[in-house]
Residue frames relative to the residue before (quaternion, step in Angstrom):
aa qw qx qy qz dx dy dz
M 1.0000 0.0000 0.0000 0.0000 0.00 0.00 0.00
V 0.6084 -0.5537 0.4289 0.3733 3.55 -1.24 0.51
M 0.5908 -0.6028 0.4069 0.3493 3.60 -1.05 0.74
G 0.6535 -0.5598 0.3633 0.3573 3.53 -1.18 0.62
A 0.6434 0.5292 -0.3214 0.4502 3.57 0.99 -0.89
T 0.6662 0.5022 -0.3098 0.4560 3.58 0.98 -0.83
H 0.6205 0.5344 -0.3288 0.4704 3.57 1.07 -0.76
A 0.6838 0.4896 -0.2850 0.4598 3.56 0.85 -1.01
M 0.6713 0.5022 -0.3011 0.4545 3.58 0.92 -0.89
S 0.6302 0.5178 -0.3232 0.4799 3.60 1.01 -0.80
G 0.6514 0.5257 -0.3089 0.4514 3.59 1.01 -0.85
A 0.6452 0.5059 -0.3106 0.4809 3.56 1.09 -0.76
A 0.6325 0.5315 -0.3267 0.4591 3.56 0.99 -0.80
V 0.6900 0.4564 -0.2817 0.4860 3.56 0.77 -1.06
G 0.6197 0.5466 -0.3447 0.4455 3.64 0.95 -0.67
L 0.6674 0.4899 -0.2938 0.4778 3.57 0.91 -0.88
V 0.6633 0.4913 -0.3211 0.4644 3.63 0.99 -0.73
I 0.7231 0.4482 -0.2585 0.4576 3.56 0.78 -0.97
A 0.5850 0.5954 -0.3823 0.3964 3.59 1.04 -0.69
D 0.6725 0.5070 -0.2881 0.4557 3.60 1.10 -0.79
R 0.7430 0.3902 -0.1980 0.5064 3.54 1.28 -0.40
L 0.5221 0.6443 -0.4063 0.3836 3.62 1.24 -0.16
P 0.4631 -0.6971 0.4717 0.2775 3.65 -0.67 0.99
I 0.5919 -0.5907 0.4162 0.3571 3.60 -1.04 0.73
E 0.6587 0.5216 -0.3033 0.4495 3.58 1.01 -0.84
W 0.6661 0.4479 -0.2965 0.5174 3.57 1.23 -0.27
G 0.6126 -0.5529 0.3374 0.4529 3.60 1.27 0.21
G 0.2980 0.7705 -0.5160 0.2264 3.60 1.16 0.46
P 0.5714 -0.6192 0.4180 0.3396 3.61 -1.05 0.78
T 0.2648 -0.7667 0.5760 0.1010 3.51 -1.20 0.78
S 0.7671 0.1944 -0.1331 0.5967 3.63 1.24 0.00
T 0.6963 -0.4613 0.3584 0.4170 3.53 -1.36 0.26
A 0.6505 0.5227 -0.3241 0.4457 3.61 0.91 -0.92
E 0.6757 0.4870 -0.2987 0.4659 3.58 0.90 -0.81
T 0.6142 0.5470 -0.3485 0.4496 3.58 1.08 -0.74
F 0.6694 0.4884 -0.2935 0.4766 3.60 0.92 -0.96
T 0.6226 0.5362 -0.3381 0.4588 3.60 1.06 -0.79
F 0.6151 0.5396 -0.3215 0.4766 3.60 1.01 -0.91
A 0.6909 0.5000 -0.2731 0.4451 3.58 0.80 -1.08
A 0.6523 0.5252 -0.3044 0.4538 3.56 1.01 -0.92
V 0.6412 0.5077 -0.3136 0.4825 3.57 1.00 -0.86
C 0.6486 0.5122 -0.3180 0.4646 3.63 1.00 -0.86
A 0.6467 0.5245 -0.3212 0.4512 3.56 1.02 -0.80
G 0.6799 0.4802 -0.2988 0.4668 3.59 0.99 -0.83
A 0.6578 0.5194 -0.2971 0.4575 3.52 1.06 -0.84
A 0.5979 0.5616 -0.3707 0.4356 3.58 1.17 -0.46
L 0.6603 0.4675 -0.3106 0.4989 3.63 1.25 0.10
I 0.4681 0.7112 -0.4244 0.3081 3.59 1.29 -0.41
P 0.6499 0.5378 -0.3769 0.3825 3.71 0.71 -0.81
D 0.6746 0.4820 -0.3074 0.4670 3.65 1.08 -0.59
L 0.4849 0.6193 -0.4703 0.4003 3.60 1.17 0.30
D 0.5170 0.6397 -0.4194 0.3843 3.59 1.19 0.36
T 0.7422 0.2592 -0.1933 0.5870 3.60 1.30 0.28
T 0.4550 -0.6851 0.5012 0.2691 3.58 -1.08 0.74
Q 0.5844 0.6020 -0.3504 0.4164 3.55 1.30 -0.18
S 0.5931 0.5785 -0.3836 0.4079 3.56 1.19 -0.27
T 0.6072 -0.5666 0.4102 0.3769 3.54 -1.24 0.63
V 0.6745 0.5254 -0.3111 0.4151 3.60 0.90 -0.93
S 0.5712 0.5833 -0.3982 0.4182 3.66 1.12 -0.34
R 0.6574 0.4898 -0.3139 0.4789 3.58 1.27 -0.20
S 0.3488 0.7836 -0.4663 0.2164 3.60 1.26 0.02
F 0.8031 0.1736 -0.0673 0.5660 3.56 0.88 -0.94
G 0.6098 -0.6019 0.3489 0.3796 3.59 1.01 0.68
P 0.8503 -0.1208 0.0897 0.5044 3.53 -0.99 -0.83
F 0.5968 0.5919 -0.3532 0.4108 3.60 1.16 -0.56
S 0.7046 0.4176 -0.2524 0.5153 3.57 0.96 -0.97
K 0.5721 0.5490 -0.4008 0.4590 3.66 1.12 -0.44
L 0.6634 0.4961 -0.3043 0.4702 3.59 0.94 -0.94
L 0.6358 0.5291 -0.3151 0.4654 3.57 1.00 -0.74
A 0.6306 0.5350 -0.3091 0.4697 3.57 1.08 -0.88
R 0.6572 0.5033 -0.3190 0.4616 3.59 0.92 -0.84
A 0.6434 0.5174 -0.3183 0.4658 3.57 0.99 -0.77
I 0.6660 0.4996 -0.2925 0.4704 3.55 0.90 -0.97
D 0.6088 0.5655 -0.3292 0.4486 3.55 1.04 -0.82
S 0.6960 0.4733 -0.2618 0.4722 3.58 0.86 -1.03
I 0.6492 0.5119 -0.3172 0.4647 3.60 1.00 -0.77
S 0.6448 0.5373 -0.2960 0.4560 3.57 1.03 -0.94
L 0.6663 0.4862 -0.3022 0.4779 3.55 0.96 -0.97
G 0.6187 0.5378 -0.3365 0.4633 3.64 0.97 -0.77
F 0.6747 0.4889 -0.2981 0.4656 3.58 0.85 -0.98
Y 0.6396 0.5270 -0.3293 0.4525 3.58 0.98 -0.80
T 0.6628 0.5366 -0.2931 0.4324 3.52 0.93 -1.03
I 0.6749 0.5074 -0.2687 0.4635 3.60 1.05 -0.90
T 0.7926 0.3601 -0.1463 0.4698 3.55 0.97 -0.91
K 0.4899 0.7069 -0.4294 0.2754 3.64 1.16 -0.24
G 0.4511 -0.6944 0.4980 0.2577 3.56 -1.11 0.64
G 0.7755 -0.4014 0.2668 0.4078 3.49 -1.40 0.00
K 0.7657 0.3351 -0.1769 0.5197 3.55 1.14 -0.69
D 0.4725 0.6314 -0.4756 0.3897 3.58 1.21 0.24
G 0.4118 -0.7502 0.4608 0.2350 3.59 -0.82 0.90
K 0.6222 -0.5023 0.4340 0.4150 3.52 -1.32 0.04
R 0.1179 -0.7817 0.6086 0.0677 3.57 -1.11 0.63
R 0.3694 -0.7248 0.5443 0.2048 3.57 -1.19 0.69
G 0.7842 0.1671 -0.1024 0.5887 3.56 1.27 -0.33
G 0.4999 -0.6985 0.4444 0.2543 3.53 -1.27 0.35
H 0.3545 0.7548 -0.4818 0.2692 3.58 1.31 0.25
R 0.8451 0.0998 -0.1330 0.5082 3.49 -1.05 1.01
T 0.5156 0.5711 -0.4653 0.4375 3.55 0.88 0.95
F 0.8755 0.1498 -0.0968 0.4491 3.54 -0.54 -1.13
T 0.6949 0.4774 -0.2806 0.4588 3.57 0.92 -0.89
H 0.6812 0.4650 -0.2757 0.4937 3.57 1.25 -0.22
T 0.5631 0.5918 -0.3813 0.4327 3.54 1.11 0.67
A 0.6241 -0.5267 0.4311 0.3838 3.54 -1.34 0.37
L 0.5814 0.5914 -0.3571 0.4297 3.57 1.13 -0.70
F 0.6791 0.4999 -0.2758 0.4614 3.55 0.89 -0.98
A 0.6646 0.5027 -0.3153 0.4541 3.57 0.91 -0.94
A 0.6685 0.4845 -0.3006 0.4774 3.63 0.90 -0.86
G 0.6793 0.5089 -0.2991 0.4361 3.62 0.92 -0.84
L 0.6574 0.4975 -0.3016 0.4789 3.50 1.05 -0.90
G 0.6450 0.5311 -0.3242 0.4437 3.61 0.94 -0.83
A 0.6605 0.5006 -0.2801 0.4844 3.53 1.04 -0.88
G 0.6535 0.5052 -0.3265 0.4594 3.58 1.04 -0.74
V 0.6417 0.5243 -0.3185 0.4603 3.55 0.98 -0.77
T 0.6066 0.5524 -0.3230 0.4718 3.57 1.11 -0.84
A 0.6901 0.4855 -0.2748 0.4610 3.58 0.80 -1.08
L 0.6474 0.5233 -0.3287 0.4461 3.57 1.00 -0.87
V 0.6953 0.4811 -0.2723 0.4594 3.57 0.92 -0.87
M 0.6247 0.5299 -0.3184 0.4770 3.55 1.08 -0.70
H 0.7091 0.4634 -0.2543 0.4668 3.60 1.01 -0.79
F 0.8199 0.2618 -0.1188 0.4950 3.59 0.85 -0.95
G 0.4130 -0.7670 0.4233 0.2489 3.58 1.28 -0.03
K 0.8708 -0.1156 0.0574 0.4744 3.56 -1.06 -0.75
P 0.6236 0.5319 -0.3832 0.4260 3.65 0.89 -0.65
A 0.6423 0.4930 -0.3308 0.4846 3.60 1.06 -0.72
I 0.5957 0.5663 -0.3588 0.4423 3.58 1.06 -0.70
M 0.6706 0.5109 -0.2844 0.4565 3.54 0.94 -1.00
G 0.6462 0.5187 -0.3231 0.4571 3.57 1.05 -0.78
V 0.6323 0.5238 -0.3231 0.4706 3.54 1.03 -0.88
L 0.6705 0.5073 -0.3011 0.4499 3.63 0.87 -0.97
F 0.6364 0.5298 -0.3332 0.4509 3.57 0.96 -0.88
F 0.6945 0.4892 -0.2760 0.4497 3.56 0.82 -0.97
A 0.7151 0.4522 -0.2693 0.4600 3.52 0.81 -1.00
M 0.6779 0.4719 -0.3247 0.4609 3.61 0.92 -0.66
G 0.5859 0.5493 -0.3825 0.4568 3.60 1.10 -0.51
L 0.6491 0.5016 -0.3008 0.4863 3.57 1.00 -0.85
A 0.6551 0.5232 -0.3118 0.4472 3.60 0.97 -0.88
L 0.6447 0.5095 -0.3156 0.4745 3.57 1.03 -0.79
R 0.6411 0.5220 -0.3307 0.4551 3.55 0.96 -0.79
G 0.7016 0.4836 -0.2576 0.4556 3.54 1.02 -0.84
L 0.7465 0.4321 -0.2012 0.4642 3.53 0.89 -1.03
A 0.7781 0.2351 -0.1198 0.5700 3.54 1.11 -0.70
G 0.0257 -0.8835 0.4678 0.0029 3.54 0.97 0.99
E 0.7146 0.4358 -0.2707 0.4756 3.64 0.75 -1.00
F 0.6346 0.5174 -0.3193 0.4770 3.58 1.05 -0.81
A 0.6649 0.4989 -0.2964 0.4702 3.58 0.87 -0.95
K 0.6405 0.5354 -0.3183 0.4493 3.58 1.01 -0.78
K 0.7018 0.4819 -0.2604 0.4555 3.50 0.90 -1.00
K 0.7286 0.4382 -0.2333 0.4719 3.60 0.93 -1.05
G 0.4550 -0.7030 0.4484 0.3127 3.67 1.10 -0.50
W 0.6728 -0.5489 0.3399 0.3612 3.46 -1.34 0.47
L 0.5849 0.5666 -0.4020 0.4186 3.70 1.08 -0.48
V 0.6455 0.4922 -0.3284 0.4829 3.63 0.96 -0.81
V 0.6291 0.5155 -0.3482 0.4661 3.62 0.89 -0.84
S 0.6743 0.5036 -0.3072 0.4442 3.61 0.88 -0.90
L 0.6510 0.5204 -0.3007 0.4636 3.55 0.98 -0.88
L 0.6717 0.4897 -0.3009 0.4674 3.60 0.94 -0.86
A 0.6306 0.5233 -0.3315 0.4674 3.54 1.08 -0.76
A 0.6486 0.5133 -0.3111 0.4681 3.54 1.01 -0.81
A 0.6223 0.5374 -0.3199 0.4709 3.59 1.05 -0.77
F 0.6728 0.4877 -0.2929 0.4730 3.58 0.83 -0.99
A 0.6579 0.4961 -0.3281 0.4620 3.60 0.94 -0.86
A 0.6571 0.5045 -0.3329 0.4505 3.62 0.95 -0.76
L 0.6393 0.5080 -0.3313 0.4728 3.58 1.00 -0.77
T 0.6530 0.5128 -0.3275 0.4510 3.54 0.96 -0.84
W 0.5537 0.6144 -0.3823 0.4120 3.55 1.13 -0.70
Q 0.6498 0.5606 -0.3231 0.3989 3.62 0.96 -0.89
W 0.7994 0.3044 -0.1827 0.4847 3.55 0.94 -0.79
Y 0.5594 0.6063 -0.4083 0.3909 3.63 1.23 -0.22
P 0.3823 -0.7710 0.4578 0.2231 3.58 -0.49 1.11
T 0.5642 -0.6329 0.4033 0.3442 3.62 -0.94 0.83
D 0.7390 0.3994 -0.2286 0.4920 3.58 1.06 -0.73
A 0.3074 0.7595 -0.5242 0.2319 3.63 1.19 0.29
G 0.5759 -0.6155 0.4031 0.3564 3.56 -1.04 0.75
S 0.4156 -0.7299 0.4837 0.2459 3.59 -0.63 1.05
L 0.5950 0.6001 -0.3724 0.3837 3.53 1.09 -0.57
G 0.5394 0.6639 -0.3743 0.3581 3.60 1.22 -0.61
L 0.6879 0.4647 -0.2955 0.4728 3.59 0.83 -0.93
G 0.6368 0.5371 -0.3262 0.4469 3.55 0.99 -0.78
V 0.6499 0.5056 -0.3140 0.4727 3.52 1.01 -0.79
A 0.6226 0.5471 -0.3263 0.4545 3.60 1.03 -0.80
V 0.6517 0.5231 -0.2934 0.4642 3.55 0.98 -0.94
A 0.6862 0.4734 -0.2758 0.4785 3.53 0.80 -1.08
L 0.6470 0.5295 -0.3118 0.4515 3.58 0.93 -0.86
G 0.6487 0.5084 -0.3217 0.4662 3.60 1.01 -0.80
C 0.6384 0.5262 -0.3250 0.4582 3.57 0.94 -0.78
V 0.6616 0.4991 -0.3077 0.4675 3.58 0.94 -0.98
T 0.6316 0.5386 -0.3317 0.4484 3.62 1.00 -0.90
H 0.6223 0.5321 -0.3403 0.4624 3.57 1.03 -0.79
C 0.6798 0.4988 -0.2928 0.4509 3.61 0.82 -0.95
L 0.6589 0.4965 -0.3109 0.4719 3.57 0.97 -0.81
G 0.6152 0.5323 -0.3456 0.4677 3.57 1.14 -0.61
D 0.6744 0.4781 -0.2863 0.4844 3.54 1.00 -0.75
A 0.6081 0.5687 -0.3443 0.4338 3.58 1.18 -0.56
I 0.6530 0.4819 -0.3450 0.4715 3.67 1.11 -0.32
T 0.5885 0.5688 -0.3823 0.4289 3.60 1.18 -0.06
K 0.6475 -0.5337 0.3746 0.3943 3.56 -1.21 0.32
E 0.6142 0.5479 -0.3542 0.4438 3.68 1.15 -0.45
G 0.2768 -0.7699 0.5287 0.2260 3.61 0.99 -0.76
V 0.2438 -0.7537 0.5946 0.1375 3.57 -1.38 -0.05
P 0.4355 -0.7216 0.4786 0.2461 3.58 -0.99 0.89
F 0.0111 -0.8814 0.4722 0.0083 3.58 0.89 0.98
L 0.7527 0.4063 -0.2138 0.4718 3.63 0.97 -0.74
A 0.4608 0.7004 -0.4329 0.3312 3.55 1.35 -0.12
P 0.7026 -0.1995 -0.6598 -0.1765 1.52 -2.22 1.14
F 0.5305 0.7178 -0.3436 0.2921 3.55 1.29 0.05
I 0.7005 0.3443 -0.2498 0.5730 3.58 1.32 -0.07
P 0.1215 -0.8403 0.5266 0.0425 3.57 0.10 1.27
W 0.1165 -0.7614 0.6357 0.0518 3.56 -1.24 0.55
R 0.8416 -0.1140 0.0404 0.5264 3.57 -0.61 1.20
R 0.6990 -0.4998 0.2434 0.4499 3.56 0.91 1.05
E 0.5555 0.5281 -0.4096 0.4948 3.52 1.24 0.51
H 0.2029 -0.7693 0.5915 0.1308 3.55 -0.81 0.94
W 0.7647 0.3187 -0.1809 0.5300 3.58 1.18 -0.40
W 0.1548 0.7855 -0.5672 0.1931 3.54 0.89 1.07
E 0.4791 -0.7012 0.4707 0.2394 3.49 -1.15 0.74
L 0.2966 -0.7097 0.6109 0.1877 3.60 -0.96 0.95
R 0.1917 0.7913 -0.5579 0.1606 3.62 -0.65 1.07
L 0.5540 -0.5807 0.4790 0.3555 3.51 -1.28 0.26
P 0.6344 -0.4714 0.4192 0.4467 3.63 -1.18 0.17
S 0.6541 -0.5815 0.3229 0.3601 3.51 -0.99 0.86
F 0.6873 0.4986 -0.2977 0.4364 3.62 0.98 -0.82
L 0.7005 0.4460 -0.2623 0.4915 3.55 1.30 -0.29
S 0.5922 0.5958 -0.3502 0.4143 3.58 1.25 -0.51
I 0.3216 -0.7428 0.5561 0.1887 3.54 -1.19 0.49
R 0.4785 -0.6239 0.5264 0.3235 3.56 -1.29 0.27
A 0.4481 -0.7001 0.4823 0.2764 3.58 -0.70 1.08
G 0.8230 0.1461 -0.1664 0.5232 3.55 -0.84 1.03
G 0.4519 0.7037 -0.4279 0.3429 3.58 1.27 0.24
K 0.7639 -0.3941 0.2844 0.4246 3.54 -1.38 -0.05
F 0.6606 0.5064 -0.3315 0.4441 3.56 0.91 -0.81
E 0.6215 0.5232 -0.3394 0.4741 3.62 1.02 -0.75
K 0.7430 0.4453 -0.2337 0.4416 3.59 0.77 -1.02
I 0.7554 0.3936 -0.2030 0.4829 3.58 0.92 -0.90
V 0.8053 0.2959 -0.1426 0.4936 3.61 0.92 -0.75
L 0.7370 0.4437 -0.2443 0.4476 3.55 0.62 -1.20
G 0.6987 0.4897 -0.2936 0.4310 3.58 0.78 -0.99
P 0.6893 0.4406 -0.3109 0.4838 3.65 0.77 -0.83
A 0.6274 0.5338 -0.3614 0.4368 3.66 0.98 -0.75
L 0.6522 0.5095 -0.3143 0.4650 3.59 0.94 -0.84
T 0.6203 0.5503 -0.3326 0.4492 3.56 1.05 -0.86
L 0.6793 0.4889 -0.2873 0.4658 3.56 0.86 -0.99
A 0.6343 0.5461 -0.3158 0.4469 3.54 1.08 -0.80
V 0.6605 0.5020 -0.2956 0.4736 3.56 0.97 -0.94
V 0.6444 0.5081 -0.3383 0.4605 3.62 0.95 -0.80
A 0.6689 0.4979 -0.2955 0.4662 3.59 0.93 -0.94
L 0.6679 0.4951 -0.2957 0.4704 3.63 0.90 -0.86
G 0.6434 0.5323 -0.3268 0.4426 3.54 1.08 -0.79
V 0.6492 0.5101 -0.3101 0.4713 3.54 1.04 -0.84
W 0.6658 0.5085 -0.2973 0.4579 3.54 1.01 -0.90
A 0.6584 0.5427 -0.3108 0.4187 3.60 1.11 -0.62
V 0.5202 0.6402 -0.4059 0.3933 3.56 1.28 -0.31
D 0.5273 -0.6439 0.4480 0.3264 3.57 -0.83 0.96
G 0.8159 0.2193 -0.2107 0.4918 3.57 -0.81 1.04
A 0.5226 0.6766 -0.4140 0.3127 3.60 1.19 -0.45
P 0.6454 0.5210 -0.3566 0.4300 3.70 0.81 -0.76
E 0.6691 0.4961 -0.3102 0.4581 3.55 0.94 -0.89
A 0.6738 0.5073 -0.2995 0.4460 3.58 1.01 -0.89
I 0.6302 0.5079 -0.3299 0.4859 3.58 1.10 -0.67
Y 0.6314 0.5267 -0.3334 0.4613 3.58 0.99 -0.83
D 0.6817 0.4958 -0.2825 0.4579 3.56 0.85 -0.96
A 0.6622 0.5190 -0.3064 0.4453 3.62 1.08 -0.70
F 0.7872 0.3506 -0.1708 0.4777 3.57 1.03 -0.71
V 0.6953 0.3975 -0.2670 0.5359 3.57 1.26 -0.35
P 0.4781 -0.6837 0.4819 0.2679 3.65 -0.71 1.03
A 0.5738 -0.5950 0.4481 0.3405 3.54 -1.06 0.79
G 0.7866 0.3199 -0.2391 0.4710 3.56 -0.99 0.81
V 0.5875 0.5674 -0.3760 0.4377 3.62 1.23 -0.27
Q 0.2349 -0.7735 0.5769 0.1167 3.56 -0.76 1.02
M 0.2144 -0.7774 0.5834 0.0963 3.55 -0.95 1.01
């Protein structure tokens, strides 16, 4: 699978792009602070699919609590795979890269978050922010998080969530967080789809040659090796630069200021 930092960075990049285009009636951000919150949730959610195994880095985000959650998700995923597998799908001993790596899971989780926020309001928003930002910290600051431990990550996530509470409007569209979560999960799956391992994104409802859990992947000459040189030397830095550029562009007034700085006065475009 693609490394956690790459997943989180790609989630942040996609979040920044979509936030600018998401309609307000769908919970689209109306300020710079909301845009960054949307992108942060998307970055954290881009790590959620790997909570289906205790071997993943992200399963250590909240110490024993996320480890316990990972075990539960692993068991649920394996059970779902066993029930829905086709005649040519093999037996599995674990649920990693099954249910949580599908479009069904992304849509279901996004809808669940939306319903949760609509029913419980701001307390649910803070819970979603805490969880997503904890995962984002674990992914984006891997070495720092590893050295400082899960308690520091949890405290920082709580602090970010509390700060966000101050600027997040009570009447903000509840659908926005659900979209960010679903978008993050889809981004994760698309990231895994460019690797040689692939991902069962369309499972289990679109079978292929009696396989319900066939892997969606690029042709071998285009796919990359997860954790390989291309990801570390090219893809990771490129995503980092993209996130920085998109983040600057997302600041209110930044596009106009950049335009004025580089386009001579009086020139019509």
